[in-house]
C-alpha positions, 0 to 999 in steps of 0.5 A, a space after each residue: 464573699 460566701 464563695 471566698 469562705 468556701 474556698 477557704 474552708 475547701 482548702 483546709 478541708 483538703 490539707 486534713 483539717 476537719 471541719 465538722 460543718 462548714 455552713 457554721 465555720 468562718 475563716 477570715 481572709 486575714 488567716 493564714 491558712 499554712 497556720 491551721 495545721 492538719 489534724 486539728 478540728 473545728 466544731 460548728 460555730 468555730 470563727 477564725 480572725 486574725 494574721 496571728 491566729 494558729 491551730 496546731 496539730 490535733 488541736 480542737 476548738 469549739 468543743 462546748 459550743 461557739 468559740 471565737 478565736 482572733 490573733 491567738 495560738 493554740 498548740 498541738 492538741 490544746 482545746 478551746 471549749 467555747 468563749 473567745 480569745 484574743 491575742 492569747 497563746 496556748 501551748 500543745 495540751 493546755 485547755 480553755 473550757 466553756 465560756 473563756 475569756 482570755 486577752 491579750 497578754 494570757 499565755 497557758 503552758 502545757 496542761 494548764 487548764 481553766 474550767 467554765 467562765 474564766 477570764 484571764 489578760 496579762 496572765 501566765 498560768 505555767 505547767 499544770 496550773 488549774 484554775 476553776 469555774 467564775 474566775 478573773 485574773 489580770 496581771 497575775 504569774 502562777 506555777 508550782 506543782 510537780 506533775 500534772 496531778 500534782 498541781 497548782 490550783 486556785 478554787 472557783 470564785 476567784 478574783 485577782 482585785 488589780 485596780 485600785 481608785 487612789 487619785 486621778 487616775 487609779 493604780 494598775 500597778 498590782 501585779 502578783 506572783 504566786 510562785 515564780 519563774 526561777 523556781 518553777 521552770 524545774 517542776 519540782 516545787 510544792 504545789 499552791 491552792 488558793 480556796 474559792 469564793 476569795 479574792 486576791 489585791 494586788 500586788 501580792 506575793 504567795 510562796 509555794 507550798 502555801 495554802 489559802 483558806 476559802 471565803 476570803 480576802 488576801 491583803 498581806 503576802 503569803 509565805 511558802 508552805 503556810 495556811 493562811 487566813 484573814 480576818 474581815 475588818 469592820 470599817 465605816 468612814 468618810 473618803 474620797 480617792 483624792 484625800 489618799 496619800 502615798 507615803 514613800 515605804 508603801 511606793 517603795 513596795 509597789 515598786 519593788 514588787 513591779 520590778 520582781 515581776 518584770 524580773 520574772 517575765 524576762 527570765 521567762 522569755 529567756 528561758 524560751 529562747 534559749 531553752 525551749 525554742 533551742 530545744 524545739 529546733 533539735 527536736 525539729 518540730 517546725 510547728 512547736 517552734 511557731 508556738 514557742 514564738 508566739 508565747 515569747 511574743 505574749 510575754 513581751 506584751 506583759 512586759 510592755 503592759 507592766 512598765 506602762 502601768 507603773 510609770 501611770 502610776 509613778 507620773 501621777 504620784 511624781 515618783 521614778 519611772 522606769 525607762 522603757 528602752 529596758 524592753 530592748 535590753 538583754 539581761 544576763 548571760 547567753 546560755 551554752 547549749 551545747 552542753 545540755 542533753 536535749 533527748 528531743 524524743 522526751 515531752 517537754 515535762 519529762 525532759 524536765 524532770 529527767 535533767 541529771 543533777 549537774 545540768 539542773 544545776 547549771 540552769 537553776 544558776 543561769 535563770 537566777 543570774 538572768 533575773 538578777 542582771 534585769 533587776 539591776 538594769 530595771 533599777 539602773 534605769 529608773 528615772 529621777 
């Protein structure tokens, strides 16, 4: 076995992968060595497993300690400080800090980053979104901000509460939107700030430009351009989970928020398929194309999770469920990309911010129509 590991490490070094200490590096036999790119750096304690794993050019694994990468994609110039990543996708120049714990459904776009001890699952950080330390997010999409300096940020010690113990099985139909996709992809919206030492009870929405003060639990939607604080309720009463009843109005709110979250995920998936992948092909960047395809896989995982979690809750409370066939359906028109000026020489963020107004308007109308069409599909396939 050791001879096989040595041979795989030797093959990687010959193709230009920098392996600081081969004695402290493990490359699983199922890893496709063609997906470990020249110029990437594996620091001592790096462990790569899973056939989906990809390490892009100039990416660095284990800069701050041991790092286990399983079935995960790390784009060019990406960085993993230390920790465990499984079935996650990091686009170029994204960074996972020390002691990261990323699970299935995690996607970080360019320049998105997390500090130390951050756990993510079924969560998407769009361009330049930054999380502080000691954070746990499941079932969240976050966007907002105009540049690498003016970005959406979450303060340290923040938790997204994505589970409530209602009924026999509990409720995980709790996805929260901080910003959105249909506006957020254009990198021209106000940043959002969520104050640290706080929590947010899903499903919730937070608008662009909002600021929530530190040290609270957010239980209500937050409008855009609003400073938000909630007072603590004192409560002490008899309670059992089986006594909880969901009024029709409450369930309708849960349904609507799940539909909206799914529509935003679908819009982002189509943005990757019809805009980002098309541009990567014009750029003749085969490595980026693989990374973007990985992002699409992650978004499909997130959509499947959301439908399953909603339907589990709906079944327990005898409410309408969403037909899983919607995951195979297309929503919205095909984008006529021939009219776009791709400017392949530019970085992705430079291209987006440099679009002329007619192009931006056309793409804005298109992505909004994609989301709206998918909302209609979801509602038409909600079964009584």
